[in-house]
Structure formats: C-alpha cells, structure tokens
N, C-alpha and C positions, 0 to 999 in steps of 0.2 A: 330239682333232683336232690335227693337226700341220701348221702352215703351212710352205710351202717355204722361206721366208726364215729359219726357225729353225735350219737346219743349214748355211747358207752364210755366216753372219756371227756375230760375238759378240752375245750377247743385249743387251748394253748399247748397241749401235748400232741396235737395233730401236725403232720408235715405242713410247712408253710410255703406260700408263694405269694405273688402279687402281680399287679398290672397297672398300666397307666397309658393314657393317650394324650397327645398334643394335637391341637385342632385349629380350625380356621376362625374360631370365635367363641363366644360365651354361651350361646343357646344350644344345649345338647340335642334339642329336637330338630334343629335346622342346620347345624354346622357339619363339617366333614372332617375325617381323621387325616392327619398329616404324618405323624409318627406314633408308634406304639411299642410297648415292651410287655412281654409276659415272662416272668421269672419264677423259678422254683428253687427252694433251699433244702438240702439234705445234709444235716450236720454242718460241716464247714464248707460244703461244696455248693456253689451257686451256679446255676445254669440258666441261660436266658436266650430269648429270641427277640430281636428288634426288627421293626419294619419302617421303611420310608415309603409312603404312598403318594401317588399323583392324584390329588383330589379332583382334578378336572375343572377346577374353578380358580379364580384369583384368590390368593392368600392375602388378606388385608395386611397392610404395613404394621398395624398394631400387634397382630398375631405373630407376624414374622419377627418383630422385635423381641417377643417373649421367648419363642422356641428356636429362633435362628434359621428357620427354613423359609426361603423365598419361593415365590411362584415359579421362577425360572429354574431353581434347583430341583423343586419337586417334579417339574415337568421333565427335566433332563435325567434325573437319577431315580425318581420314584417308580415303584412297580405298579402294575395294573391295579386299579382301585378295588374292583370286585374280588380279584384273586387274593390280594393282601387282606382284605376284610374277612374273607373266608378262612384264611390261615390264622388270623387272630382269634376268630371264633373257635376254630378247631383246637388251638393251643390251650385256650381257656377251658374248653370242655374236657380235654385230656387231663388237665391238672385237677379238675373237679372229680373226674372218674377215679383218680388216684386217692381221693379222700382228703385233698388239701384244703386248708383254710386260706383263701386268697384275699390278700390285703390290697386295698385301694383307698387312697386319701381322697375324701369326698367322692365315694364310690357312686353316688347317685348320678354324678355327671358322666363318668366313664361308662357305666352300665347303660345309661340312657342313650348316649350317642352311638355306642356299638349296636344296641338293639334297634334304634331308629334307622340307622343306615342299613342294617340287614333287612328290615322291613321295607325300606324304600326301594331296595334293589330286588325284592322278592326272593330273598335267600332264607335258608333255614335259620331259625332263631337260636340264641344261646340256650343250651340245655339248663344252665343255672347251677348254682352250688353255693357253698358257704362263703359268704362275704364278711370280711372284717374291715370296718371303716374306722381308722384311728381318729378321724375328725369327730365323728359322732360319739365315740367312746370318751374322748378327751373332754368334749363339751358336757357330757353327762356326768363324768366323775369329778370334774373341776370347774363347775359352772361359774364360779365367781372370780376366776382369774381375769385380771385386767389386761387389755391389749388384744392385738389381732391374733388370728389363729390360722394364718397361712401355713403351708407345709414347712417353710423355712423357720417360722416362729416356733412351731411345735418341736422341730428337731433341736433348735437351740434350747428351748425350755427344758427338755428332757435330757440334755447333755450329750446329744448325738452329733455326728458329723454327716455331711452328705457331699456328693459331687456337685456338678453344675446344675442349679435348680432349673426346672422347666425343660430338662431333657428327660425323655421317657424312662431311660434306664436308671438315672440317678433318683428320680422321684419314686420309681417302683421300689428300689432297694430301701429308700428312706421310709416308705410306708410299711414295709415288712419289719424293719427294725423297730418302728414305733409300735406296731401291733405287739411284737414280742415284749417290749418294755412295758406297755400299758397293761398287758395281761398279768404281769408280775407286780407292777406297782399297785394295781388295784385287784387284789386276789379274789374279791367277790365277783369280779368280771371274768378273771382268768379261769375260775373253777366251773364256769357255765359250760354245758355241752353245746355243740354246734347249733342244735335246734333252738335251745333256749337263748343263745346269743343272738341268733337271727331275729327272734321275736322281740327281744329287748331293744335291739337297734331300730326295729320298725317303730316301736313306741317312743324311744328317745328322739328319733328324727322327727316324728310327728309333733312331739312337744316342743322341740327346738324350733321347728318351722312356725308353729303357732305363736311362740314367744317373739320370733322375729317379725311375723305379720303384725302382731299387736304393737310392737315397737314402731314399725313404719306407720301404722295407723295413728298412733299417738303423735308422732312427729308431724304427720300431715295435718292433724287437727290443730296442733300448736301453730303451724305455719298459717293455717286459715285464720285463726284468731288474730295473729299478728297482722295478716293482710287486711282483715276487716278494720283493725285499729288504724292502720296506715291510711285506708280509704277515708275513715272518719276524720283523721288528722288533716288529710289533704283537703277535704271539703271545708274544714275550718280555716285553713290557710287561704283557700280560694275566696272565701267570704271576706276575710280580712283584706286580701288584695283588692277586692272590688270596692271596699270601703275607704281605700287610701285616697285622700284629696290632693290634687296637684295645683290648686290655685292659691294665691297668697296676695294680700292678707285676708281677703274675704272668701270664705268657702261656702259653697252651696250644697244643699241636700241632693 
C-alpha cells in the first residue's frame, strides 16, 4: 500500500512510528509471537499499544531469558493468540493508512513472523506500508564500522539511550529514534521519498545478504581446507605410529 505523501516529500518529514515483536525463537517462519508493540509519534507525543500473547506452545528457556516471558506467565496473562495477532495487524495497517513511516530494527524478522503467523491461521494479511529499517540503513551508510550491530550497539554508537533491551516497547522506541537520527546524519538517505527509500532498502538488504552469504561460504571453504590438512597430518602420524619399534636391542622389520 503506497500513501500519496510517500512520493511528495522526504520520508524523514513523514509522521513516524515503529513496531517490534518478541518471540519464541530465531526462525521467523516457524516461531510465534509472545509480545509486541506498535508505537506512533506526533511531535513530542508518543502513543503505543503493547500485547502479551499466549502462543499456545512452550516458550524455550533461551527465549524466555531474552525477553523475560515464561510459558507459565504467557499462559496465565497472555491474550488469545489469534485475537492479539489480528489487533497487531490492524494497528500496523492503521498507522500506514495515516501515511506513517514505520521503523523496525531488522524489519525482515518482524514482518516475516507477523505475515507467517497471519497466513498460518488463515487471517487477512498485512496491508503493507513504508518500512524504515535502521539496521539496513546503518550497514549501507557505514559499512566499514568494526563490531557488532545489535540494536543496543547501534543505540550506543549513535549516542542514544534506551530502556530495557528485548522488551518490545523499548526496542520500538529505540528503532524510531535511530531512524530519525540516521535520516539526518546521512542526508542523502533522509531526502529520499518513501517509495525511493523502500527500493533502496530492498537493494541494500540484498547486497548485504549476499556479502554475508559469501563470508560464510569463505569461512566454510577455509574450514574444509584445514580439515583436509588435519586428515593428511593424522594419516602421517598414524604411519609413524605404525613404524615405532618396541623391541630392544634387535629390531625387526
């Protein structure tokens, strides 16, 4: 869905919002949503809606350690999963209908899990709208920076502060602030209209994914070479071991 204002002004001048999900794991095509936040900003006013859902499955301990929601708590306090999922979708669609640029850090994860879960339950999909992904923009504009690029790392690098990481509301507000900062720190990005920014992010993400794929492939090839060298070295050692004589003083062939 493309709002008329996306093409007649820079995206950084559009009203901003953002969203985030915390989930049962790492694979957005298979996991379920546990908490979510949709937030909109108008001047100095911040409005948000948060959800705690009952995913209907066990929340792995590793995931619970990240976002703090256990299976028992989700079952006791979480709302009906399908109802909550529909409300998240409707809140996002409403923000996009208002012509907002919606920020999400690593948006590919959050969009994929929401879309996958809507499809799994046979529900109406997201209408779609302008996404601003500070992770993609940061990597594109400052590709040579050393170090990790988690949300907390980016917040620290750009001199921002945030609440408790891995809570949906804190992560959402941090993504919005990063979008605002990046659009001004890199004016060549900030002056793009929404349609152009969307296309640029598609290309940037594709290039970044290809670079990561190549890096993994190179690492795998290097490990294979070292493994082959280890096999050869092991064979040499085995040959030496077989040639060790244990009789004294006369040794036989």
